[in-house]
C-alpha positions in Angstrom: -0.3 0.3 0.3 3.1 2.0 0.3 2.4 5.2 2.5 -0.9 5.6 2.4 -1.8 3.3 5.1 1.0 5.4 7.1 -0.3 8.6 6.4 -3.9 7.8 7.1 -3.1 6.2 10.1 -1.4 9.8 11.1 -4.2 12.1 10.0 -6.3 9.5 12.3 -4.1 10.2 15.3 -4.3 13.8 15.0 -8.1 14.0 14.3 -8.4 11.5 17.3 -6.5 13.5 19.4 -7.8 16.7 19.1 -11.3 17.0 17.6 -13.0 15.5 20.7 -11.1 17.7 22.9 -12.2 20.7 21.4 -13.5 23.2 23.6 -17.3 23.2 21.6 -17.1 19.3 21.2 -16.1 17.9 24.7 -18.6 19.1 26.6 -21.3 17.5 24.5 -19.2 14.1 24.3 -19.1 14.7 28.5 -22.8 15.3 28.3 -23.8 12.2 26.6 -21.3 9.9 27.8 -20.9 10.9 31.5 -17.1 12.1 32.5 -16.1 8.8 33.0 -18.0 6.9 29.7 -16.3 10.1 28.1 -12.8 8.8 29.4 -13.2 5.4 28.5 -14.5 6.2 25.4 -11.8 8.6 24.5 -8.8 6.3 26.2 -10.1 3.4 24.0 -10.2 5.4 21.0 -6.5 6.4 21.5 -5.2 3.6 21.8 -6.8 1.8 19.1 -5.8 4.3 16.9 -2.1 4.1 18.5 -1.9 0.5 17.9 -3.2 0.9 14.1 -0.4 4.0 13.8 2.4 1.8 15.2 1.6 -1.2 13.0 1.5 0.9 10.0 4.6 2.2 10.6 5.9 -1.7 10.3 4.3 -1.9 6.9 5.3 0.7 5.4 8.3 0.7 2.8 11.7 0.7 3.8 13.7 3.7 3.6 16.8 3.6 6.1 18.3 6.9 7.0 21.2 5.5 9.2 23.2 2.3 10.0 22.1 0.3 13.0 24.5 -0.6 15.4 24.2 -2.5 18.9 24.6 0.2 21.1 21.5 1.9 20.0 19.9 -1.0 21.8 20.7 0.7 25.2 19.6 4.4 24.6 15.7 3.2 24.9 16.4 0.7 27.3 18.1 3.1 29.9 15.6 5.9 29.1 12.7 3.5 29.9 13.2 3.1 33.5 12.8 7.0 34.2 9.7 7.1 31.5 8.0 3.6 33.8 8.5 5.9 37.6 7.3 8.7 35.9 4.0 6.9 35.0 3.7 5.1 37.9 4.2 8.3 40.3 1.7 10.4 37.9 -0.7 7.9 37.6 -4.1 8.6 38.8 -2.6 11.3 40.4 -4.9 15.1 40.9 -3.0 17.3 38.6 -5.2 20.9 37.7 -2.3 21.9 35.5 -2.3 19.2 33.1 -4.5 16.2 31.2 -5.5 13.6 32.4 -5.9 14.2 36.5 -7.7 12.3 39.1 -10.0 14.0 41.2 -8.4 17.7 40.7 -10.4 18.9 43.1 -8.8 17.4 45.9 -5.2 18.9 44.6 -3.0 20.0 47.5 -0.1 22.7 46.3 1.6 21.9 49.6 2.2 18.2 48.7 2.0 18.4 44.5 4.0 15.0 44.7 5.8 14.9 41.0 4.0 17.9 39.8 6.4 19.7 41.9 9.0 19.0 39.0 6.7 19.0 36.0 3.2 20.0 35.2 2.8 17.6 32.2 4.3 14.4 33.6 2.6 12.0 31.3 3.5 14.3 28.2 7.1 14.0 29.7 7.3 10.2 29.6 5.5 10.4 26.1 8.1 12.9 25.0 11.1 11.0 26.5 9.8 7.4 25.4 9.3 8.8 21.7 12.7 10.3 21.6 14.5 7.3 23.0 13.2 4.7 20.4 14.3 7.3 17.7 17.9 6.4 18.1 17.5 2.0 17.0 14.8 2.9 14.8 16.5 4.6 11.8 14.1 4.4 8.7 12.0 6.9 7.4 8.5 5.7 8.5 9.7 5.1 12.6 11.2 8.1 12.8 8.4 10.0 11.3 6.4 8.1 14.0 8.6 8.9 17.2 9.3 12.7 16.0 5.5 13.0 15.7 4.7 11.6 19.1 7.7 13.4 20.5 6.8 17.1 18.7 3.1 16.3 19.9 3.6 15.7 23.5 6.2 19.2 23.4 3.7 21.0 21.7 1.0 20.0 23.7 2.8 21.2 26.9 3.0 24.5 25.7 -0.9 24.2 24.3 -2.2 23.1 27.6 -0.5 25.7 29.5 -2.1 28.2 27.6 -5.9 26.3 27.9 -5.3 25.9 32.0 -4.1 29.4 32.5 -6.4 31.1 30.6 -8.9 28.6 32.3 -7.4 29.1 35.9 -7.0 32.8 36.0 -5.0 34.0 38.9 -5.5 30.4 40.5 -2.7 29.1 37.9 0.1 31.4 39.2 -0.6 31.2 42.9 -0.9 27.7 42.6 2.5 27.0 40.8 4.4 29.8 43.3 2.9 27.4 46.0 4.4 24.1 44.6 7.4 26.2 43.9 7.5 26.5 47.7 6.5 23.4 48.8 8.8 21.0 50.5 10.5 18.5 48.8 8.8 15.3 50.0 10.2 11.3 49.9 8.3 9.2 46.5 5.9 6.9 47.5 7.9 3.6 47.8 5.0 1.8 46.3 4.3 3.4 43.1 8.4 3.4 42.4 7.9 -0.4 43.2 5.0 -0.4 40.4 6.9 1.8 38.2 9.9 -0.7 38.8 7.5 -3.5 37.6 6.5 -2.0 34.9 9.7 -1.6 33.6 10.3 -5.5 33.9 6.9 -6.6 32.3 7.7 -4.1 29.4 11.1 -5.8 28.5 9.2 -9.2 29.1 6.3 -8.3 26.8 8.3 -6.6 23.9 9.4 -9.2 21.9 5.4 -10.6 21.9 3.8 -7.0 21.5 6.3 -5.7 18.5 8.3 -8.6 17.6 11.6 -6.8 18.5 14.0 -8.0 21.8 15.2 -4.4 23.7 17.8 -6.4 25.4 21.0 -6.3 23.3 
């Protein structure tokens, strides 16, 4: 199919990650599906499109941009540990500054958790994951794939900051200053262990899910 499927998958990725979140559309979907129903439907759709896009990149014509070397495996292998730890610390935690926060009304700026280190931990994890995976995937389709994810994550942080600042008004700066002044608290051990377990599980499942052994 040459590049047709891959191009269509990229277009679907941007449409499904932008249209449902538009201010004129999201409230209607939330009223129709309920807040939890909207989150579930949006997450399911996002994962489905992501799976299609990843598979389409593998089926696209192979156009090498640089030669593969054994050391390149080490880059994602090293970067994915902090990615998994970030995910475990951010998952289902209140975060009024970014998307995906759970129970944001309970957020305590004096105990911000990982939000003290970064306002958008999930997007940071996405950017790190994508950028690290560019290194051992030096063909055109995968460079476009992971480069798109990385650019999407980095640009998304700026767009969300702008939107949240408009929505929160003076609370945005006030809450941010309180977070900066918050004492550094120990990271929750249970979440760190969960992040390590996720890292090991991804290494074990990688050959089954993607057909590539991440270990050198």
